[in-house]
N, C-alpha and C positions, 0 to 999 in steps of 0.2 A: 504493500500500500504506500509505503514511504517513497519507493522508487517511482510509482505512478504520480505521486504528488509533486515530486521534484522534476518530473518530465517537462512541464511547460518552461521552467527556467532553463533547462538544457536546450530546448528548442530555440528559445529566445537568444541564448548565447551563440548557438550555431548560426542562427539567422544574422545576428550582428557581425559575426566573423565573415559570413558570405558577403554582406553589404560592404564591410571594410575592404575585403579583397577586391570587390567590384570597383570601389572608388580608387583603390590603389592601381588597379589595371587601367582605369580611365585616365588617371594622372600620368602614368608611364606612357600610355598610348598618345596622349595629348602632347607630351614633351617630344616624343619621337616624330610626330607630325610637324611640330614647330621646327625641329632640327632639320627635317627633310625639306621643309619650305625654305628655310634659310639657305640650305645647300643649293637648292634650285635657283634661288635669287642670286647667290654669289656666282654660280655658273653662268647665268645670263649676263651679269655685270662683267665677268671675265671676258666673255665673248664681245661685248660692246667695247671694252677697253682695247682688246686685241684688234678689232676692226678699225677703230679710230687711230690707234698707233700706226698700223700698216698704211692707212690712207695718208697720214701726215708724212710718213717716210716717202711715199710716192710723190707727194707735193714737194718734198725736199729735193728729190731727184730732178724734178722738172725745174725747180728754181736754180739749182747749181748747174744744170745743163745749159740753161739760158745765160747764166753768168759767165760760164766758160766760153760760150759762143760769142758773146759780146766782147769779152776781154781779148779774144784772139782776132778780132776784126778792128784794125786800126781806124779805118774810115768806113764804118758800117753804114750801108745804104738801107733805105726803108724797104725796098723790095726784097733784100736779103733777109731782113728781120721777118717780114711777112711770110716769106717762103719757109723759113725754119719753123715759125710758130704754127703755121697751117699744117706742116708735116707732122707735128705732134698730135694733131687731131684732138685738141683740147675739149672742144664742145661735145664731141662724141664719147671720148674716153673718160673725161672728168667734168661732167656738167656742173659740179659744185663750184668750179672756178668761174667767177664773173668776168674778170679781166686780167690781162698781163700788161706790164709796162716796164720800160727801162727809163729810170730817172737819172739824169746825168748831173754830176757835180760841176758847178760853175762858180769858182771862187768860194764864197761863203754861203752859197745857196744851192738848191737842188731843183731842177726843172724836168718835167716829163718830156722825154725826147721821142720815144717810140711806144706804140700801143698795139694791143690785140684784144678784141677784134677791131676792124677798121671802122665800125659803126660809132666808136667812141673817140674818133680822131679829134673831136672838138676840145678834148682836154690836153692835147699836146701844147707844150709851152707853159703849162700851169706850174707856178712855184709852190712846192708842197711843204717846205720846211716850216711854214707858218700855220699850216692847217692843223686843227686839233688832233692830238694823238699821234702825229707822225714824227716829229723831230726827235724825240727820245729814242724811238725804235730805229730810225735811220742811223743815228749816230752810234747807237749800241751795236748794230750789226756790222758797221764798218770798223769799229774799235775791236770787236771780239773775233770777227771773221766767221761768225755763226748766224744762222737765221734767227730773226727776232719777230715776235708776234705783237701787234698792237693790241690795245684794249678795244672795246667797241667804238667804232667811228662811223660817220656818215660817208658813204662812198661817193666819189666825184661823179661817177657815171649816172647815178639816178637819185642821189641824196637819201638812199635807204640804208638802214643799219647793217653793219657788217664788220669785217676786220681785214687786216692786211698782214701777210708774211713777207718780210724784206730779206733779201739775200745780197751779200756784198759782191761788188765787182771791182777788181783791182787791175791796174795796168800790168800787162804781161811783161815778165822779165825783171820786175822790181821785187825786192825782198818784202815779205809780209810776216816776219816772225814776231815782231814786237808791236804793241799798239801804235807806237810812233811811226814805225815803218808802214803799217797798214794805213795810217792816216795820210802819209805822203803818197802812197800808191793808189789811194781811193779814186776810182773812176766814176762810181755811182752805185745804184742799187737796182736790183730786179724786184718788182713788186707783184705778188700774187694776191688779188683782191677777191674776197668772198662775201656774198650776201649771207647773213646769219642763218636764215631758214633753209638755204640751199647747199650749204657747204658739204653736208653728208647726205644729200637728198637721194642720190642713186644707191647709197648703201642701205639706208633705213626706211625710205618712204615708198620705194617701188612696190614692195610687199612688206608690210609692217611685221618684221621678224620678231619685234619685242613689243607687242601690243599692250602688255600688262606692266610695262616699266615706263617711268619718266626719268630721263637723265639729261643733265646739263653740263656743258663744258665752259670753264672759266679760265681767264688768263690769271696766272698767279694763284694766290690763296684767298683773295677777297671774293666772297660769295655775294657780290653786289651787282645791281643792274648794269652799271657802267662797264663791268668786266666780263659779262656773259657773251660767249662766242657762238654757242649753239644750244638750242633747247629742242629736245625730241618732241615735246608736246607743248606748243605755245599757248594752249588754252589752260594749262595747269602749271604754274610755277611752283617749284618745290619750296614750301614755307620753311624758313630757317628757325630752328630753336623751338618749334612747337612740339608738344607732347602728344603724338598721335600713334595709334596702333598700326604701325606699318614698318616695313623693313627699309633701312636707309644705310648707305655707305658712301664714303668719300675716298677717292683714289687720286694719287698724284702721278701724272704722266710727264716724263721728262723728254722734251723735244729739243735735242742738241743743246742742253744746258738751260732751256726755257721751261719753267715749271708751269704746267697746266693742271687744273683741278677738275676731275670728273665726279660729279655728284649724282647719285642714282637713288631712286626710291620706288617702292612697289606701289602700284595703283590698287584701289579697293578690290578690283577683280582678280588680283594676283593670288594664286593658290595652287595647291596640288590638284589632281583630278578629283572629281566629286566624291567618289567612293573612298579614296585615300583621305580626303579632308574630313569626311564624316566618320572615319573609323573610331575616334574616341567616343562619339555620341552613340555609335552602334554598340560599343563595348559597355557603356554606361546603361543604356536602355535595356540591352539584352541581359546584363547581369542583374539589374533590379527586378526585371520580370521573372527571371529564374529564381531569385531569392523569395519573391512573393509566392510563387508556385510551390516552392519547397516548404515555406512557412505554412501555407494552406494545407498541403498534403500531410505535414507532420501533425498539425492540430487535428486534422481529420482522423488520423490514426490514433491520436491520443483519446479522442472522444469515443472511438470504437473500443479501446482498451479500458476506459474508465468504467468501474462497476456502477450499475444503475442503483439508485436508492429506492 
């Protein structure tokens, strides 16, 4: 009789153990899903970083190729420049590039001398050193011998926001080992101009490979409007410093000594597949249902064993 009397307590303890085990399994499953979601997020950001880095390297190859071409032509003619730039098939291979130009150093100033495409010929002769955002980048690329990226500027071609990568051009045969030698040998700069929305258009927009990510590219480490070079989703800027339930990461991309910041965040729709995402809830609901059924069955058996009065 005593055993039967204590049976409900045993049932309750066993039920509580089953519920606790269910909650534990739910917690572990939830953490595993969060871990897998973070892993998927980081894999996609790795791919974005790799694509951007490779494309910047291609832009660097174009810039230095143009610089070498110009430096080896003592009296470069416009038709030679046009022939070379057209042979590169820029508009077909790299639609992100808005314009190319050779800006020549003339005493203490810099003037646009050659351009591509021909449709922007009206900017030839423009003095650029006084234009916002240009002077520091031009002087830096000539001093260091490395490409330099401007912050966000208004492009001469259409006054739309974009940025410029400058490449140094030196007179052939002169030493360029020290900053002083590079300054003395400076012939001018090659400029690759980009409209911000189009710089990686053929990479990411033709078919949106990363529809559940927003990512932005900045010059330097300042995550401010004046330094943004590209935004994958211009309808949603990644808020800075807000406490939101989303995944976010910041990467530094080094472009020949020039530091760029890649900021990436998950959109609300970013997640694992539906079944994988719902796994913790399935474990929780299934475990609780099983515990209720076990409890009901145990008490049913108890009432059957209990002697009638």
